[in-house]
C-alpha positions as CSV (number, residue, x, y, z in Angstrom):
1,M,128.8,32.2,149.1
2,K,127.3,34.4,146.7
3,L,123.9,33.9,144.3
4,P,124.1,36.0,141.7
5,R,121.3,37.1,139.9
6,G,119.4,34.6,137.9
7,S,120.0,31.8,140.5
8,V,117.3,29.5,141.4
9,L,116.5,28.9,145.0
10,I,114.7,26.6,146.8
11,V,112.6,28.3,150.0
12,A,112.3,24.5,151.5
13,S,109.2,24.5,153.2
14,H,105.8,23.4,152.6
15,N,103.7,26.4,154.7
16,P,102.5,28.3,151.9
17,G,102.6,31.2,154.6
18,K,106.1,30.8,154.8
19,V,107.1,30.5,151.5
20,R,104.7,33.3,150.5
21,E,106.7,35.5,153.1
22,I,110.2,33.9,152.0
23,K,109.5,35.2,148.1
24,A,108.3,38.6,148.5
25,L,111.2,38.9,150.8
26,L,113.9,37.8,147.5
27,G,111.6,39.6,145.2
28,P,113.8,42.8,144.7
29,H,117.1,40.9,143.9
30,G,116.7,38.6,140.7
31,I,116.5,35.3,142.5
32,E,113.9,32.9,140.9
33,P,112.7,31.0,144.1
34,I,110.9,27.7,144.5
35,G,108.5,26.4,147.0
36,A,110.1,23.0,147.7
37,A,106.7,21.6,147.9
38,D,106.7,22.5,144.4
39,L,109.5,19.7,143.3
40,H,108.2,17.3,145.7
41,L,110.9,17.7,148.1
42,P,110.2,15.1,151.5
43,E,109.7,17.5,154.6
44,P,112.7,16.2,156.4
45,E,112.4,15.1,160.7
46,E,112.8,18.2,162.7
47,T,115.2,16.8,164.9
48,G,117.0,19.7,166.2
49,L,117.0,21.3,169.7
50,T,117.0,25.2,168.8
51,F,115.7,27.1,166.0
52,A,119.1,27.2,164.3
53,A,119.4,23.8,164.3
54,N,116.4,23.1,162.5
55,A,116.5,25.8,160.2
56,E,120.5,24.0,158.8
57,L,119.0,20.4,159.0
58,K,115.8,21.8,156.4
59,A,118.1,23.5,154.2
60,R,121.2,21.0,153.6
61,A,118.0,18.3,153.0
62,A,116.8,20.8,150.5
63,A,119.9,21.5,149.3
64,D,121.3,18.6,148.4
65,A,118.2,16.8,146.8
66,G,117.1,19.7,145.0
67,K,120.3,20.3,144.0
68,H,120.3,24.1,143.7
69,A,120.7,26.6,146.9
70,A,117.9,26.6,149.6
71,L,116.9,28.9,152.1
72,A,115.2,26.9,154.9
73,D,113.0,29.3,158.4
74,D,112.4,27.2,161.0
75,S,110.6,30.0,163.3
76,G,108.3,29.6,166.7
77,L,106.7,31.5,169.7
78,W,108.3,32.2,172.6
79,V,106.4,32.8,175.4
80,N,107.8,33.9,178.7
81,A,105.2,32.3,181.1
82,L,105.0,29.0,179.9
83,N,109.2,28.9,180.5
84,G,109.9,29.1,176.0
85,D,106.6,27.1,174.9
86,P,106.4,26.1,172.2
87,G,109.1,27.4,171.0
88,I,110.7,25.2,168.5
89,Y,108.0,23.1,168.3
90,S,105.0,26.1,167.7
91,A,104.1,23.8,164.2
92,R,103.4,20.3,166.4
93,W,101.3,22.0,168.7
94,A,98.9,23.0,165.8
95,G,98.7,19.2,165.5
96,P,99.5,17.1,161.9
97,T,96.0,19.7,160.4
98,K,98.3,22.4,161.3
99,D,95.3,23.5,162.8
100,F,96.7,27.1,164.5
101,S,93.0,27.7,166.3
102,V,94.0,24.5,168.4
103,A,97.3,26.4,169.2
104,M,96.6,29.3,170.2
105,A,93.6,27.8,172.2
106,R,96.1,25.7,174.2
107,I,98.6,28.7,175.1
108,E,95.7,30.8,176.5
109,R,94.9,27.9,178.6
110,E,97.8,26.9,179.5
111,L,98.5,30.7,180.7
112,R,95.0,30.8,182.5
113,E,95.5,27.2,184.5
114,K,99.1,29.2,185.6
115,K,97.4,32.1,186.7
116,A,99.9,34.1,184.5
117,Q,100.2,37.3,184.8
118,D,102.9,38.0,182.4
119,F,102.0,37.8,178.7
120,S,104.6,38.8,177.2
121,A,106.4,36.9,174.4
122,K,108.6,37.0,171.2
123,F,108.5,35.8,167.4
124,V,112.2,34.3,166.2
125,C,113.4,32.8,163.5
126,A,116.5,31.0,162.3
127,L,117.3,31.6,158.4
128,S,119.8,29.3,157.2
129,L,121.1,29.2,153.4
130,A,123.0,26.4,152.5
131,M,125.0,25.5,149.3
132,P,124.3,21.3,147.4
133,H,127.2,19.1,149.2
134,G,128.5,22.7,150.3
135,E,128.9,25.7,152.9
136,I,125.3,26.6,155.0
137,K,124.8,30.0,156.5
138,T,122.9,30.9,159.1
139,F,120.8,34.2,160.3
140,E,118.2,35.1,163.3
141,G,115.9,37.8,164.0
142,E,113.4,38.5,167.1
143,V,110.4,40.7,167.4
144,H,109.2,41.2,170.9
145,G,105.5,41.8,171.9
146,R,102.9,40.5,174.3
147,L,99.8,37.9,173.7
148,T,96.4,39.0,173.4
149,F,93.0,36.8,173.2
150,P,90.4,35.8,171.8
151,P,92.6,35.9,168.5
152,R,92.1,38.9,166.2
153,G,92.7,39.8,162.6
154,T,92.5,37.3,159.5
155,H,96.2,38.4,157.9
156,G,98.8,36.6,158.3
157,F,99.3,32.5,159.4
158,G,100.2,30.7,162.4
159,Y,100.2,32.6,165.8
160,D,99.8,36.1,164.6
161,P,96.3,36.9,165.8
162,I,97.0,36.9,169.0
163,F,100.2,38.4,168.9
164,I,100.3,42.4,169.6
165,P,104.4,43.9,168.7
166,N,106.3,46.2,170.8
167,E,105.9,49.1,168.0
168,G,103.8,52.0,169.4
169,K,102.7,52.8,166.0
170,F,100.6,49.6,166.0
171,G,98.3,50.2,169.2
172,D,97.0,46.8,169.8
173,M,96.9,45.7,166.5
174,T,97.8,42.3,166.4
175,F,100.3,40.4,163.4
176,G,97.0,39.2,162.1
177,E,94.9,43.1,162.1
178,I,98.1,44.6,160.8
179,D,98.4,44.9,156.8
180,P,100.6,41.7,155.3
181,H,102.9,44.4,153.9
182,V,103.5,46.0,156.9
183,K,103.8,43.1,158.9
184,N,106.2,41.5,156.9
185,A,109.0,44.5,156.5
186,M,109.0,44.3,160.9
187,S,108.8,40.2,161.7
188,H,111.0,38.5,162.5
189,R,111.6,37.2,159.2
190,A,112.2,40.5,158.2
191,R,114.8,40.9,160.9
192,A,116.5,37.9,159.9
193,F,116.7,38.4,156.3
194,E,117.8,42.0,156.9
195,K,121.1,40.1,158.4
196,L,121.7,37.7,155.5
197,L,121.2,40.8,153.1
198,H,124.1,42.9,154.9
199,S,126.4,39.5,154.3
200,G,126.4,40.1,150.7
201,I,125.2,37.1,149.6
202,L,122.2,37.9,147.3
203,A,122.3,40.5,144.8
204,E,121.4,44.4,145.2
205,S,117.8,45.1,144.8
206,F,116.7,47.0,142.0
Protein backbone atom coordinates (compact mmCIF):
# COMPACT_ATOMS: atom_id res chain seq x y z
CA MET A 1 0.00 0.00 0.00
CA LYS A 2 1.47 3.32 -1.11
CA LEU A 3 0.05 6.80 -1.75
CA PRO A 4 2.32 8.81 -4.06
CA ARG A 5 2.23 12.60 -4.29
CA GLY A 6 -0.84 13.94 -6.06
CA SER A 7 -3.04 11.09 -4.88
CA VAL A 8 -6.63 11.92 -4.03
CA LEU A 9 -7.56 10.79 -0.53
CA ILE A 10 -11.10 10.83 0.80
CA VAL A 11 -11.33 11.99 4.40
CA ALA A 12 -14.18 9.71 5.45
CA SER A 13 -15.86 12.03 7.93
CA HIS A 14 -18.75 14.48 7.94
CA ASN A 15 -17.38 16.21 11.04
CA PRO A 16 -15.86 19.53 9.87
CA GLY A 17 -13.47 19.65 12.84
CA LYS A 18 -12.06 16.21 12.11
CA VAL A 19 -11.76 16.93 8.40
CA ARG A 20 -9.92 20.16 9.17
CA GLU A 21 -7.42 18.43 11.48
CA ILE A 22 -6.78 15.54 9.09
CA LYS A 23 -6.30 17.88 6.14
CA ALA A 24 -3.73 19.83 8.19
CA LEU A 25 -1.85 16.62 8.95
CA LEU A 26 -1.87 15.59 5.28
CA GLY A 27 -0.80 19.02 4.03
CA PRO A 28 2.98 18.46 3.85
CA HIS A 29 2.69 15.14 2.01
CA GLY A 30 1.43 16.21 -1.41
CA ILE A 31 -1.90 14.43 -0.97
CA GLU A 32 -5.16 15.94 -2.25
CA PRO A 33 -7.69 15.41 0.56
CA ILE A 34 -11.40 15.75 -0.04
CA GLY A 35 -14.12 15.38 2.59
CA ALA A 36 -16.76 12.67 2.26
CA ALA A 37 -19.47 15.32 2.51
CA ASP A 38 -18.03 17.09 -0.56
CA LEU A 39 -18.53 13.86 -2.51
CA HIS A 40 -22.03 13.41 -1.05
CA LEU A 41 -21.05 10.03 0.36
CA PRO A 42 -23.45 8.65 2.98
CA GLU A 43 -22.34 8.06 6.55
CA PRO A 44 -22.34 4.32 7.27
CA GLU A 45 -23.86 3.05 10.50
CA GLU A 46 -21.15 2.57 13.11
CA THR A 47 -21.83 -0.99 14.24
CA GLY A 48 -18.32 -1.84 15.45
CA LEU A 49 -17.57 -2.47 19.12
CA THR A 50 -14.15 -0.81 19.07
CA PHE A 51 -12.65 2.41 17.69
CA ALA A 52 -10.63 0.36 15.19
CA ALA A 53 -13.65 -1.58 13.93
CA ASN A 54 -15.66 1.60 13.34
CA ALA A 55 -12.74 3.34 11.62
CA GLU A 56 -12.28 0.37 9.30
CA LEU A 57 -15.93 0.14 8.28
CA LYS A 58 -16.03 3.89 7.55
CA ALA A 59 -12.82 3.78 5.52
CA ARG A 60 -13.98 0.73 3.57
CA ALA A 61 -17.37 2.28 2.77
CA ALA A 62 -15.85 5.57 1.58
CA ALA A 63 -13.09 3.96 -0.49
CA ASP A 64 -15.42 1.55 -2.25
CA ALA A 65 -18.11 4.17 -2.93
CA GLY A 66 -15.75 7.04 -3.77
CA LYS A 67 -13.31 4.95 -5.83
CA HIS A 68 -10.27 6.53 -4.15
CA ALA A 69 -8.19 5.68 -1.12
CA ALA A 70 -10.00 6.76 2.04
CA LEU A 71 -8.81 7.66 5.51
CA ALA A 72 -11.31 7.31 8.35
CA ASP A 73 -11.02 8.34 11.95
CA ASP A 74 -12.93 6.93 14.85
CA SER A 75 -12.12 8.62 18.10
CA GLY A 76 -13.61 9.48 21.41
CA LEU A 77 -13.23 10.22 25.07
CA TRP A 78 -12.62 7.41 27.54
CA VAL A 79 -13.45 8.37 31.14
CA ASN A 80 -12.02 5.93 33.66
CA ALA A 81 -14.59 6.58 36.39
CA LEU A 82 -17.39 5.93 33.89
CA ASN A 83 -15.96 2.54 32.87
CA GLY A 84 -14.74 3.94 29.57
CA ASP A 85 -17.88 5.85 28.60
CA PRO A 86 -18.68 7.62 26.41
CA GLY A 87 -15.98 5.76 24.43
CA ILE A 88 -17.12 4.65 20.99
CA TYR A 89 -20.43 6.43 21.66
CA SER A 90 -18.76 9.83 22.15
CA ALA A 91 -20.47 11.41 19.15
CA ARG A 92 -23.81 9.82 19.98
CA TRP A 93 -23.79 11.35 23.47
CA ALA A 94 -23.96 14.71 21.69
CA GLY A 95 -27.31 13.73 20.15
CA PRO A 96 -28.59 14.16 16.59
CA THR A 97 -27.67 17.85 16.55
CA LYS A 98 -24.05 17.07 17.62
CA ASP A 99 -24.37 19.42 20.59
CA PHE A 100 -21.31 18.58 22.67
CA SER A 101 -22.34 20.96 25.42
CA VAL A 102 -25.07 18.40 26.17
CA ALA A 103 -22.53 15.57 26.15
CA MET A 104 -20.11 17.41 28.43
CA ALA A 105 -22.91 18.24 30.85
CA ARG A 106 -23.89 14.55 30.91
CA ILE A 107 -20.35 13.50 31.77
CA GLU A 108 -20.20 16.03 34.61
CA ARG A 109 -23.60 14.94 35.91
CA GLU A 110 -22.70 11.24 35.88
CA LEU A 111 -19.37 11.86 37.60
CA ARG A 112 -21.11 13.92 40.31
CA GLU A 113 -23.81 11.28 40.77
CA LYS A 114 -21.11 8.65 41.29
CA LYS A 115 -19.26 11.02 43.64
CA ALA A 116 -16.20 10.22 41.54
CA GLN A 117 -12.81 11.27 42.86
CA ASP A 118 -11.00 10.08 39.73
CA PHE A 119 -11.36 12.54 36.83
CA SER A 120 -8.66 10.89 34.69
CA ALA A 121 -9.49 10.31 31.04
CA LYS A 122 -7.93 9.78 27.65
CA PHE A 123 -8.69 10.56 24.06
CA VAL A 124 -8.38 7.56 21.74
CA CYS A 125 -8.08 7.65 17.96
CA ALA A 126 -8.05 4.89 15.36
CA LEU A 127 -7.09 5.88 11.82
CA SER A 128 -7.87 3.43 9.04
CA LEU A 129 -6.61 3.78 5.48
CA ALA A 130 -8.42 1.71 2.86
CA MET A 131 -7.88 1.21 -0.85
CA PRO A 132 -10.98 0.75 -3.06
CA HIS A 133 -11.98 -2.92 -2.73
CA GLY A 134 -8.50 -3.62 -1.43
CA GLU A 135 -6.08 -3.45 1.46
CA ILE A 136 -6.80 -1.68 4.75
CA LYS A 137 -4.47 -0.71 7.58
CA THR A 138 -5.27 0.79 10.99
CA PHE A 139 -3.17 2.87 13.38
CA GLU A 140 -4.10 3.92 16.93
CA GLY A 141 -3.02 6.77 19.20
CA GLU A 142 -3.90 8.02 22.69
CA VAL A 143 -3.38 11.13 24.79
CA HIS A 144 -3.93 10.97 28.54
CA GLY A 145 -5.20 13.70 30.82
CA ARG A 146 -7.95 14.69 33.22
CA LEU A 147 -11.32 16.37 33.05
CA THR A 148 -12.31 19.78 34.36
CA PHE A 149 -15.63 21.59 34.67
CA PRO A 150 -17.09 23.92 33.56
CA PRO A 151 -15.80 23.71 29.96
CA ARG A 152 -13.13 26.25 29.03
CA GLY A 153 -11.87 27.54 25.68
CA THR A 154 -13.26 28.03 22.21
CA HIS A 155 -10.65 26.17 20.14
CA GLY A 156 -10.98 22.63 18.89
CA PHE A 157 -14.26 20.72 18.93
CA GLY A 158 -16.10 17.97 20.74
CA TYR A 159 -14.89 17.38 24.30
CA ASP A 160 -11.78 19.56 23.97
CA PRO A 161 -13.02 22.25 26.44
CA ILE A 162 -13.11 19.78 29.39
CA PHE A 163 -9.87 17.88 28.71
CA ILE A 164 -6.54 18.89 30.27
CA PRO A 165 -3.64 16.90 28.77
CA ASN A 166 -0.92 15.45 31.01
CA GLU A 167 1.66 17.82 29.58
CA GLY A 168 3.24 19.97 32.27
CA LYS A 169 4.12 22.82 29.94
CA PHE A 170 0.43 23.57 29.43
CA GLY A 171 -0.43 23.84 33.12
CA ASP A 172 -4.19 23.62 33.55
CA MET A 173 -5.05 24.62 29.98
CA THR A 174 -7.69 22.53 28.22
CA PHE A 175 -7.49 21.42 24.61
CA GLY A 176 -10.10 24.12 24.04
CA GLU A 177 -7.65 26.76 25.27
CA ILE A 178 -4.44 25.51 23.65
CA ASP A 179 -3.52 26.94 20.25
CA PRO A 180 -4.95 24.54 17.62
CA HIS A 181 -1.59 24.10 15.85
CA VAL A 182 0.02 23.08 19.15
CA LYS A 183 -2.87 20.80 20.11
CA ASN A 184 -2.97 19.16 16.69
CA ALA A 185 0.74 18.31 16.97
CA MET A 186 0.31 16.30 20.18
CA SER A 187 -3.25 15.02 20.03
CA HIS A 188 -4.40 11.39 19.90
CA ARG A 189 -5.05 11.92 16.19
CA ALA A 190 -1.51 13.21 15.63
CA ARG A 191 -0.08 10.19 17.46
CA ALA A 192 -2.06 7.77 15.30
CA PHE A 193 -1.01 9.74 12.22
CA GLU A 194 2.63 9.49 13.30
CA LYS A 195 2.34 5.70 13.20
CA LEU A 196 0.80 5.95 9.73
CA LEU A 197 3.77 8.05 8.60
CA HIS A 198 6.26 5.53 10.00
CA SER A 199 4.55 2.84 7.93
CA GLY A 200 5.88 4.48 4.76
CA ILE A 201 2.48 4.61 3.07
CA LEU A 202 2.57 8.36 2.46
CA ALA A 203 5.17 10.27 0.47
CA GLU A 204 7.87 12.04 2.47
CA SER A 205 6.94 15.58 3.54
CA PHE A 206 8.27 18.60 1.70
